N, C-alpha and C positions, 0 to 999 in steps of 0.2 A: 840509597846511594848505589849506583851501578859499578861494575868493574870494567877494566879496559879490555874489551873483547878482541879488538884488532889494533894494529899500529896506526899512527896518523895517516900514513899513505894508503891504508887499506879501505878507506871510507867509500871508495868507488865500487867495491865488490858488491855483487848481488847479495841481498839479505840472507838467502839460504847458504851461500858460500861463506859469508861472514860468521854465521852461527856455527858452521862446521869447523872453521879455524879456531873460534873461541873454545869450542868443546875440546879440540885436540890440544889446545895450549895449556890446559889446566895443570898438567903434570910436566910440561916442557920447560926445562930450566932456561932456555933461550928467551922465553916470554916473561921471566920473573921480573926483569927490570921494568917492563911496561906495566905490569900489574902494580908493582910497588910505587912507581911514579904516580899512577892515578890515585892510589889510596893516600899517598903522602900529600899530594896537592890538595885533596879534599879535606883531610884532617887539619892541615895547617890553615886552610881557608876558614873552617867552621869551628875551630877548637874553643874560641872565646864566646860562642853564642850560648847563653844559659839555657835556651830552649832545646839544645842538643843534649839528650840524656843517655844515648847509647850510640854505638857505631854498628852499621850493618855492612857486610861485605858485598851485598848485592841481592839479587832475587832470581831464583831459578837459573843459576849460572853454573850448575854442576859442582864437582868437588875435585880436589887435587892438592898437590904440595904447594902450588902457588897461592891458593886460598889460605893455607896454613901459614905461609910466610907473611901474607898480608896481616893476618891476625896477630902474629908474633910482633910485627913492627908496631902495630897500634898499641899492644899491651906495654911495650917499652916506652913509646912516645907519650901515651896518655893513660896511665894506670888508673885514673879516676873514673873512667867510664867503661861499662861492660861492652862486650862484642857479641853480636848476634849474626847468625847466618843459618837459614833453614836447611840448606843442603848438607850441612855437617850433622847428619842424623844420629851419629853416635856421640856428638858433643865432645870431640877430641880437642878442639882449639877454640871453642866459644865459651861464653860465660852464661848465656841465656839459651836454654833449650827451646826450640820452636819447631812446630810441624804445621802442615797445611791440611785443612779439611778432614781432620780426624773426627770420628763419630763421638757422640757423648759417652758411649760405652767404653771406648778406648781412652778418652780423656779421664774417665773415672779411674782407670788403672794407673794412668800417669799421675793423677793427683794423689793416689795412695802410695806412689813410689814403688810400683810393682813391675817395672820394666826389667827384663832379664838381660844380662850382658850379651851384646851382639844382636839383640832383637831390633828389627826395623820394620816399618810398615810399607816403605816404598824404596827399594824392592822388599817384598815380604820375606822376612827371615825370622824364624822362631826364637833363636837365641837359647842360651842355657846358662845355668849357674845361679848364684845367689844374687838377688836384686841389690843387696847391700854393696856389692862390688861394682855396680854400674853408677858412674858419677852423675848421670842424668837424673837419677832419683833424688839427688840433693840439690838440684838446680831449680831456679824459677822456670816456669813453662809459659809460653805465650802461643796463642793461635796466630801464627804468622799470617795466614789467611783463613777465613771461615765464612760461612753464611753467604755464599755467592749470591749477589743481589740482582739476578737476571729475571726480568719479567715479574710475574706474580710470585712474591716471596720476599725474603727467605722465610722458611718455616723453621721452628725449633729454636729460635733465639733465646727463649726463656730457659730452656734446658741447658744451653751453654753458659748463660750467666749464673744459673744456679750452681754450676760446678765451680765457678770462680769464687763464690761465697763459701761453698762447702770445703774447698781446699785452698788454703792461703797461697800455695806455690803456683796455682793456676792464676796467672796475672791478668787475663783478659786477652784481647786480640784486635785484629784488623779485618773489617768487612771488605771484601772485594766487590764493588769499589764505590767511590764517592758519587760519580755522576755518569749517566748514560752518555755515550759519545756519538749520539746521532747528530747529523749535520742538517741545519735548516735548509730546506729545498722546496721544490714544488713539482707537481706532476704535469702531464701534458695538458690538463685543463686549467692549470694555474693555481690549483689548490695546494696550500702550504702543508708540508709534512716534514718529518724528521727522517732523513735518508740514512741507510746503512749499507753493509756489504752487498754488492750485486746491483745497486741502484745507479751505478755510474758506468755500466757496460763492461766492467772488468770480468775476466774469465775465472780468476782464482780469488776467493774471498771467504770470510768467516761469517757471512750473513749478519745476523744481529748479535753476535757474541760480544761485540764491544758495547752493546746496550745493556750493561749489567751493573748499574749504579743505584744508589739509594735516592738520588735526585734524578728527575727527568731532565732532558737536555736544556729545557728553558729554566732550570733551577727550581722547579716546583717540587716540593718533597713528595716522594712516593709513599704509599701505605707502608712499605718496608722501612722507610726512614722514621715514620711515626711509631712503628713497632719497636725499632731499635732505641729511639728516644725513651720509650716507656720502660724497657727492660734495663736500661742503664741509669735510671733516675738516681740522683744522689740522696734522696730521701725515700724510704719505703714506708707506705701507709697501708696497713692491713689489719684485719681482725686478729686479736691475740687469743691465746688459748683460754684466757679467763673471761672472754666476752667483752673486753674493752677494745679501745683503739690502740694499736701498736704503732709507734713512730720510731723508726730506726734511722740513725744518721750514718750514711755511707761515706761521707766526706772523710778524707784521711787526716785533715788538719783543722777544718773549720767547724765551729759549733753552728747552731741553727738560728742565731740571733739576727741574721740578715733576712730571715723569712718571717712572714706572718701566715697564720693558718686560719682558713675559713671552713665552715661546714654548711651543708644544706641537706634537707630531707625531702624526698619525693614519695608520692603515694600513687601507685599505678602510673608512674611516669610524670605526674604533675607535681611541681614544687609546692611544698606546703609550709616549710619553715627553714630559716637559715640564721647564721650568726658568725661571730668570731670565736675562735678556739684559743683559749689561753694555754700555751704550751710552755712549761718551765725550761730552764737551761738544759740543752742536750749537747754534750760534748761530742767530739769526733769519735765515731765508733760506738756510741752509746745508744741505748734503747730506753724509751719510757712507755708506760701504759697509762692511758687516760680514759675515764668513763665516757660513754657515748651519751649524746643528748637523749632525753626521754621524750618520746613522741608517741601519741596514741591516735587511734583511728583504725578503720578497716582497710583492706586492700594490701597490696605488696609495697612495702616501704624500703627504700634504700637510702643509706647515709653516704654522702660523698664529702671527702675532706681534701682540701687543696693546700699546698705550700706555695706561697706567692712571694715575689720579691717585695720587701717592705719599703725599699727606696730604689730609685732608678740607678742603673749601672751603665758602664760604657758599652755593654753588649745587649741590654734589654731594659724596657721601661718598668716603672713601678707597677706592680700587679701582674707581671709576667708569671705564668704558672710553671714552676720548677718541677713539681711532682704532684701526683694525686692518687687517691685510692678510694675504693668503695667498700663499705661494710654491708654484706648481704643481709637480708632479713632472716630472722630465725625460722620463718616458714613463709613460703610463697603462696600466692592465691591459688586455689584449686581451679583447674580449667573450667570454663563456662560449660554448663550442662544443659541439655534440653529439659523441658518440663515433662511430666509423666504422660501427658496426652500425646497420642500418636495418630497421624493422619494416614489413611490407606493410599496405596498406589492405584491409579485408575488409568485405564487405556482409553485414548480418544484419538482416533485417526492414526496419523503417523507418529504420534507422541504418547508418552506415558507421563501423567502429571502426578506429582508428589508434593502436596502443600504448595509452596511458592515456586517449585522447580518443574522444569520440563525436560524430558529425556527423549532422545531418538529411540523409537520403538525397536528398530532393527539392531542398532549397535549398543544401546544402553548408555550412550554418551550424554552428558549434561549439556544442553544447548541453550538453556535460559534460566534465569532466576528473577522472579518478579517481572518487571518491565524490561529487564536487560537480557540481551542475547550475546552469547559467546560460545566457545568451543572448548571442551575438555571435561575432565582431566585425562591425560595420558601418562603412563609410567615413563619416567626418565632415568636412565642409568649412565649417561655419557655427558661429557662437557667438552667444549673447545679446548684442546690441550694447552696447558701452560708450557713455558720454556722448560720448567722442571719436569713436567709430565713426559716430555719428549726425550729425556735423558736415556741413554742406551742401557745403563747398568740395570736399573730396576724395571725398565721396559713397560711401564703402565700404559702409556698412550698406544704403543704398538699392540699390547694385549687387548685393549678395548676395541681397536679397529679390527683386529683379527676375529674377534667375536661378533663383529657387526653392531656394536652398541650405538654407533653413530647413524645407523640406518634401520632402526627397529621398525617392524611392521606389527600392528596391533589387530588381532583377530578375535572378535567376540565369540566366546564359547556358549554362553547362555545369558538370557535376560529373564528374570523371574520376579514379576510384580506380585506383592502380597499385601495383606491388611497391615502388616507390621512395617512395610517399607518395600524397597526394591533391592534385589541382589543381582549383580552383574559380574560375570567371570570373563576375563580377557587373557589371551595368550599373547605374549610379546617376544618376538625373536626376529632375527634378520634372515633374509633369503640366503639359502645355501649354508645355514648354520644349524647345528643340532643341539644348541643350548639356548636358553632364554629364561623368562620369568612368567609364572602364572599368578595372576592377581585376582583377588576377590574383593569387590567393592560392595559394601553393605550400606545402603542409604536409608535414612529415616528422618522424620521431621515432626516438630510439634505444631506445625501450621504456620510458623513464622520464620524459623531458622531450619537450616538443612545440615545434617551431619553425615559424614562419610567415614566409615571405619574400613581401613584397608589392611588386608593380609596379602603379602606377596612373597613368593618363594622361588628359588631357582629350580630349573629342571634340565635334564640332559647332561651332556659331558662338558665339563669345564676343565680344560687341561691345565697343567702346572704353568705358572708364569716363569719365563726364562730370566730369572734374576741372577745377574753375574756379579753383583757388588760383593766383594770378598770380605770386607772388614766387618767386625762384630757390630751389630746394631742393637744388641740386647745386653744389658748389664748382667754379668754372670752371678752377681751377689744378690740378685732379687730372690724373694721366696720362690720355691720350686714351681708351684702351680702358676704363678704370675709369669715367671721366666718361660715356662713351656708354652703358655698361651701367646706371649709376644713373639717367640721363635716361630710359632705356627703362622701368625699373622704377617710376619716379616716376609715370608716367601709365598703366601697364599695367593690364589687368583684374586684380582681386584676389580672394583667398580669405581666410577667417578662420583656417583651419587645414587641415592635411592630417594625418589621424590616424585612429584606430580607436576606436569606442565599444562598450563592453560593458555589459550589464545584469546585475548581480550580486545575490545575496540581501541583503536589508536588514540582516541580522545581521552582515554583513561590514563593520563600522564602524570597524575599527582599521587604520591604515596606517603602515607603516614603510618608509623609503626611504633610499638612499645617493645623494646628489646635492646640489643647491643648496637651501638653506633658511636658517632655518626658515620664513620667510614666502614670500609669493607672488613670482613673478618672470616677466617677459615679456622679449622680446628687447631692448627699449630701456629697460627699468626693472628691472635685475637687479644693480646694483652693491652693494646691501645684502645680497645672498644669498651665503652662504659654502658651500663644499663640506664635507659632513659626513654623519653618520647621524642621522636624525631620526624622531620618532614623533608621531603626532597622530590624533585621531578624525576621522571625516568631517566632523562639525560644526565642529571646530576649524580645518579647512582653509578654511572660508568667511570671506570678508571682507564685513562688513555695510555695504556702501555704502548711503547713504540711499535712493537709487533703485537697486533691484537691477539687476545687470548682470554680465557675465562677470567672474569673479574666481577666485582660488585656484590658479592654475597654478604648478606647481613645475618648475624648469628643471634641465637636465643630469642627469636621473635615470638612474643606471646600473642600479639594480634597485629594485623596489618590491614589498612584500608587503601584500596586503589580506586581512584575516582577521576572524574573529569573536573574542570575548573569550578563547576557549580556544587561539587560535593556529591554528585550522584555516582554510585558504583557499588562495590561489594566489600564486605569485611570478612576476613579469614582469621579464625582464632582457634586456640587449642593448646596442645603441648608445645613447648619451645621448639622452633624449627629454624632452618636456614631459608632465607627468602632473597630472590633477586628478580629484577625485571629489566628487559631491554627491548629495543625496537627491531632487532634482527635475530635470526635463528642461530643456534650454535654452529650449524654447518656453514652458514654465511660467515660467522665470526672466525671459524677455523681456517677458512680459505683466504682471509684477508692478509695482506702483507703490511698495510699501513692503515691508519685510522681513516684516511680518505676513501678507502675501499668499502667502508661500511655505509651502505645506503639504507636509510630507514624504510621499513616495510609498512603497509597500511594496517598494522595491528601491534599489539603489545604481547610479548612472550613473558609469562609470569611463571616462575618456578617456586614451589613450596617444597623444600627438601627435608626429609626426615633425618638424613645423615649425609655428609659429604666427605670426600677424600681430602687429606691434608695437602700442603703444597711442597714442603721440604725445600732443598736447594740442590737437587740432583743434577742440574745443568753442569755444575762443577762442584763435586762434593757429595756428601750423603744425601740420599733421597728422603722420602717421608719416613719418619720414625714409626716403628710398629704400632705404637699406641694411637697413632693418628691415621693409620691405614684403614681403608674400607674394603674388607674382604667380601667375597660372594657369600651372602647370607640371607636368611629369611628376615622379614621385618613386619612389624605391626605398628600402625600409627592411625591417628584420627584427626580430622579438622571439622570445624563448624563454619558454615557459610551463611551470610545474611546480606540483605541489601542495606546500604548506609541509611536509606530512608526509614528503615525499621529498627536501626540500632538505638537502643535505649541507653542513655548516659546515666550512670549511677551517680546520685548526689554524693558529694564529698563531705564527710563529717568534719566538724571543726577540729583543728589539730594544733597543738602547741609544742614548742621545744624548750627544754630546760637543760642547762649544762653545768655540772660541777666538776672541778678538776682536783684530783689528788694524784700526786706523782707516785708511780710504782716502778722502782728500778729493778732491772734484771739484766743478766749478761746477754750480749749479742750472740746469736747462733748463726 
């Protein structure tokens, strides 16, 4: 609900003049009647709507005696409902304390009731005295706005929701905002796009800052919406400390009798058993522990449990999934290893052969595997900046560009073929830059598969990153060593990724993987991804953000196959990695303003990343939390490559599931 910023006759004023008058009127008694008239009409109009649970004095409308007068009138007219207003930062006349875009570290202090009298965050004031004397510490707290949903993100939703469960007075909050406000339009060639600021010839605009919703303009849910859905599920399904399935009811009033529970077990991504889970009565706020199905067999097994609607409702059909959880295996499968037999590297003309692989003799670049030709790998440290990367406070995108990470040049230092394999050393840095990475690639083969072990480390001068974000990003109550490490990472020089880039034939447009999916996932936005076996085309991997930016990363990939429609291609496996593929370069992606600017190139860019930077929500609010930041560091990782024609499918042993249920009550935490 807004406030009366100007009198009825002032509607013709320019917007900037109207905002100035509104700001000056907050403490002007001559304006009090206009404010009170607006609030009175609104309250009288909506007072009998049961869906109205609180009154708000407005949003980002400043502070002053007229706002206090509005609150006083509401308290007298309707004492049954609380009053909220985020600009009353000392909570002098409201009943609900609310703040915008506070970091989890700050909310931790708020949840503990440790605000000092007079302490504020905007403007920054330390305050002094006993927290017991500050009335805010006894009030419910809401995130008036948090998790700004602009572009790829928001990250860190799980941390915010965890604080809501840890501290009962932290009530939850409101993501800004519901939907991207892009307007359906077309370019000069008639191609449809969603237009935003600057697309209509206007001189002054906010570019794509109105495209900051959980839904795309056509009402398609974004990955951020799926992430938000997951972290606020009304039922939490997770492993318990006793090795059972924990089912926790988050509903405030409902038991779980309207839901049915199903389970399934997969082995190396393939389903092998499923059934119905008999769950006893679970009252609101209660937890139960239930034994897991007993399944046997080799490989990596995951148990997935779903809570589904037992009957159709007005808002969803029977079988709609309300919540889900996965129980990880007690031990994952060891990465595939080569056999003990090693083939020597041999020089032949312009190439060096190593088992099924061919390398350029001069550069040491892998140019073929079996019958397939391609180019790579190259070290990759940059990504097309997200809207959150471009935020001014933490300055990641600016730092990456200043270091030249978007224009790396790769110079081969040495190529050393030996009986045990091939060692290639490459220096990667940008022109006119005195910092970069030195990478050592150690290739070996058992005659059928090819392994690369990579050691990469920074060299030269990496200056401090100009991080001007002032609020605490690290919880002061953490153990000393953990706190110091996170403080270091919070301000340290950063990278977008550490991984390898390969350029593959354009017909290799089919991807199958065993890992997290089906949608994109980043270190701080991956709650909605589950472990399984998935298939997609390269085009289906892309997320069409209104302003193009980095997207499509798949997390915890154990193995991936990228092939043409006949199944011919390569398989990459090893330690869990982040993987993505697209038809255009990152520089092309970064230069695009709309999806229609992305013209496919005659090849596929495949990234296999050892580690990537989080996404945060720094476009408005906190950036990437320190635990998800990628600082400039050395890295060691390894992959095994083979052609799909040589891939041997392991036979699956028979597997059965058996489930017994015994209720174990415990208090909710």
